[in-house]
N, C-alpha and C positions, 0 to 999 in steps of 0.2 A: 504493500500500500504506500502511495505517495500523496503529497499534497502540494499545491501551488496556487498561484494567482492567475485568474483569467486575464491575459494581457492583450488579447486581440480577438475581436468578434465581428463577423460579417454574416448577418441574417441566419444561416443554418450551421455555421461552423466557426471554429476559432482555435486558439492555442493557449495551453496552460504552461506557465513558466514556473519551474521549481527553484529552490534556493540556489542551486549550482548554476542557474542561468539557462539550462536546457529547456526547450519548448516542445510540447507534445500536442499533436492535433486532437481535437475533440469535436464530435458531431452533435447536433441538437438532439437527435434520437437517443444518444447515450445519456445526455443530461436529463431528458424527460423521464427515462426509465428510473433515474435516481431521484425524481421529484423536483428537478430544477427546470421549471418551464419558462422562466424569463431571465436568462443569464445576463449578467452585467459585468463589464470590465472592472476588475478589482476584486471580484468575488473569490473567496477561498474555495477551492475544489479538491476534494479527496478522490483519488482515482487509482485504478489498477492498470498496469500496462498490458497491451496486446499488440497485435500486428495487423495491418491491412493486407489486401490481396497482393500488394507489391512487396510485402515484407517490411514495410516501414513501421516504426513504433508509433502507437497512438493510444489514447485513453480508451480502455475497453469497457470499464464500469466506472461510474462517477456518482458522487453524492455531495451534499453540502456539509456532512459531518462524518467522522470516522465510524460512529455507531450506525448511521444509516447505511454506509457502504458495507459494513459487516453483515447487516441484515440482508442486503441485496445479494451478497456472496452466498449467504446461507440458503436463500431461496433458490438461487441458480443451481447450487449443488444438490438441493433436494429434488429439483426438477430433473436434473441429469440422472439421479439415481432412479427416479420414477420412470424415466424414459427407458432405462436399461431393464427395469424389472416390471415393465408394464404388464398388467394382467386384467382379465375381464372381471367385472363385478356382476351383481345380480341383474342390474339394468341391461348390461350387454347380453347376458344369457336370455333375458326376456325378449330383447330385440331379435336375437337369432332365432328364437322360437316363433315369434310372430311373423317373421319374413315369409316362410312357406305358407302359413295360414292366410296371410294377406294376399299372396300371389294366387292361391287357390280360389279365394273369394272373387278376386278380380277376373280370373279366367272363366268362372262360372256365371258371371254377370252378363246379361245381354249387351251391356255397355262396355264390354271388355276393352275395346280399342280406345274408347274415350278415356277410360280409367287408366289404362297403361300409359297413354300420352300425358295425362294429368300427373301421375306418379313420377314419370320421367322428368317433366318440366319442374315440378316442385322439388324433387330430389336434387336436380342440378342446381336449382336456385339456393337450396339449403346448403349444399356443399360449398358453393361460391361465397355465401354469406359467412359461413364458419371460417373459411380461409381468410376472408377480409377482416373479420373480427379478431382472429389470432394475430394478424399482421398489425392491426391497430393497437392491440394490447401490448405488443412488444415495443411499439413506438410511444406508448403513453398518450395516444390520441383518442379522438371520439370513438365510442364503442357502439355497436349495433344493439338496440334494446333487446333484452331477453324475450320480451313479449312477442316481438316480431319473429324471432327464431322459433318460438313455440307455435305461433299461429301458422307459419308455413309448414311446420312439421305436422300439425293437425290436418292440414289440407292435403296431405299425401307426401310431404317432403321428408318424413322421418327416416326413411332408409338412407337418403343422402346425408341427412344430419348425423345419423349414427356412424356412417362411413367416415365423415369428416372428423368426428370425435376421435376415431381410432387413428386416422392418418396424422392429424395435427396434435393429438393428445390435448385437446381443448375441450373445456366444459366437462371434464370427467371426474372432478373432485368436489365440486360444489353441491352439497346435499339437496338443497331445495330445488336447484335447477334440474337435478337428476330425477327427482320425484315428478316435477312438472313435465319433463320429457316423457316419462312413463305414461302420464295421463294423456298426453297428446297422441301417443301410439295407440292407447286403448280406445280413446274417443274415435280415432280414425278407423280402427277395426270395427267398433260398434256401428259406425256409420255405414261401412261396407256391408256388414251383416244385415242391417235394416234395409239397405238398397236391394240386396239380393232377395230377401224375404218378400219385399213388396213386389218385386218382379215375378216371383214364383207363385205368390198367393193368388187364389182364384178370385175373380171379380164378383 
């Protein structure tokens, strides 16, 4: 861990100068992840060193205090461990169980082609929104409301949402979100069952 003063800043990037006079590049995304949203020249920045794609030294993680930087490091290490030991939970097993049931109900419906198209579009939309939300989260920028994610999942986008959760390891730990995601899957399944029953019931 090092610390220095922000000596130069231009819109989205700048340079941190340490006591020895060396300067290190820092990007606004790095500062935002550390809770620094409006950097000013002269601010004291605590940071860890990393390298860019060209191998040049730069600030990899940054914060306004040593304590905050340690918390960021701990969270990143925890996520790294989680990524290596990623495992399914009961929500994932439920999703895997509902997938074939949902597909069967869709294929049995007289509106199978309409429903297949709807599930395809909604799932692709869900996947794209999860990818965007993950990117925004790493930048510390505006996030997609959870209500929007659940609404699209309920309309048939939950297979794509579940796939995105596994690919990006996103929204897999927050308990209340997982419960609401389960409800969206079940509501969608009940809607399909009701649609099929209405189509098969005698007039």
